[in-house]
N, C-alpha and C positions, 0 to 999 in steps of 0.2 A: 961137891954138890951136884947134884943131878941136872941135866939140862933142862929138864921139865919144871924145876922148882923155881918159883919166882924169887925175886930178890926181896919184894915188897908186895903185899896185898891191901887193896883198899876197896871198900864197898863201891864207890863212884869215883870218877875222875876228879870232880872237885874238891875231893878230900886230900888229894895229894898237895902237900904243903913245901915251901922252899926249905924247911928243916929237913924233910924227907930226901930232898935231892941232895942236900949238904951231906946227910949221913951215907947216902949212897955214892957221894963223890961224882955226882952228875951234874953236867953244866946245860945239857940240851934234852929235848924230848921228841920224840916220834910217836904220833897219836893215831890209833886205829880209829876207823869211822863208826861202822855199824856195831851197836851194843856197847859202845864206849862214849863217843861223842854225840851219838844220835841213836833213837830206835831203829831198828833194821829196815833200811830204804828209806826212811824219812828223809826230807830236805832241810828240816829244821833241827838246830842243835838242841840237846835237853836243857831243861832249866838250870841255869847257872854256869853253863859252859862258856858262853861268851864272855861273861864277867870273869871267870877264872882264867881264861886266856888272855885277856886284857891284863889282868893283875900279873900274870907270869910274865907276859911281854913287858910290861913296866919295870919288873924285877930284873930284866935283862936276860931272861931265859929263852934261847932260840928254840923254835919248835917248827915242826912239819908233819904233815899228815902221810902215813903209810897205810896202804889199803891194798887187799888182793883184788878188790873191785876194779873194773875199767874207768877209764877217764870220764866216761858219760856219768857216772855216778859221783865220782870223786872231785872232779873239776868244780862243779856248781857250789858244792859243799865248801870246799877250800876257799874259792873266792869269796863266798859269803862271810867266812870267818877270817879271811885274810891272811891265810896260810900257804906256803908252797907245799907240793905234794909229790908223791911216788904213787902212781896206780899200778896195777897188775904187779905187785910186789913179789908174788909168789911165796910169801912166807909159808913155810919156815925155812926155805932156802935163804942164805944169807945175802945174795945180791941186792935184794931190794932194800934191806936193812943198811947195807953198805953205801948204796945211793942216796938213801936218807941222810946218813952221817955225812957224806959229802956236800948235800945241800946246807946242813947246819955248819959245815966247815968245822967239824969236831971229830977227833979220833973214835971210834966205836966205843972204847971203854969210858969216854966221858958223856955217854948218852944212854938214855933208858927208852925202850919201846913200851908204850902204855897200851893195852889191849885186854880183851876178855876171853882169849882162848890161850890154853897151855900149849896145844899141838901146832899152833901157827905162830901167835905173838911171842910167847915167852921162848920156846925152842928157836924161833927165828932170831930173836935178839941174842940169845946165848951163842948159837953158832957163828954169829957175826961178830962176837966179841963185847957186844953191848949188855947192858943191865935189863932186867924186865920187871916191870910192874903190872900185876894182874889185877884188874877190877871185875866186879860181879857183872854179868850181862844184865842189860836193862830191860829185856823182854825175852818172852819164851819162844820167839820166832825159831822154828826148828824143822831142817829136814831130817831125813833119816840118818844122813852123815853127821849132823850136828848132835843128834841124839846119842850116837855111838861115841863121838868125841867127849860129849859132856859127861858121860857116864864112865869114861877112862880118866877123866879130870878129878872125878871125885876123890879119888885116893891121893893124888898129889896134892889136892887142897885140904883133905883131913891132916895129911903129914905136916903141911906147912903150919897149920893151925896148932898142932901139937908142939911143934918147935918154936912157936912165937906166941904161947898163950899169953893173953892180956896185950898183945900189940897190936891185935886186928880188931 
């Protein structure tokens, strides 16, 4: 399988279930912030995110935030939802994902990275030996570099959907 191909796709993070984690043989989650847990740059989580995190936490799923943003963006958000974090993760490089798996005290193959971008979140997960769950971005905040990456992602997403017709 291509390093760009997610192991699972969902519309929103709150649709990820315990059954999905069992299917992927995942025990912990590393969660991206912008366009995954919150709208880009916003300090508050999306509707349902705090309840979903509480549910996963109650089910014993260790979680942490992993973001390419700096601590000034990530720390207040992580504090609000009560999760440890890795800022300046430099995804898709594997070092940030590995730091996240160390926070969770789990090997990379027992962790899934959840995010909205193929060329950062999915590739970073796979290069580190973790699984990848791709969610649709929640808003259209896009610089020129985002537009280029989103265009490149379309083929990967189409191929995933063809491979998993009826699953998404």
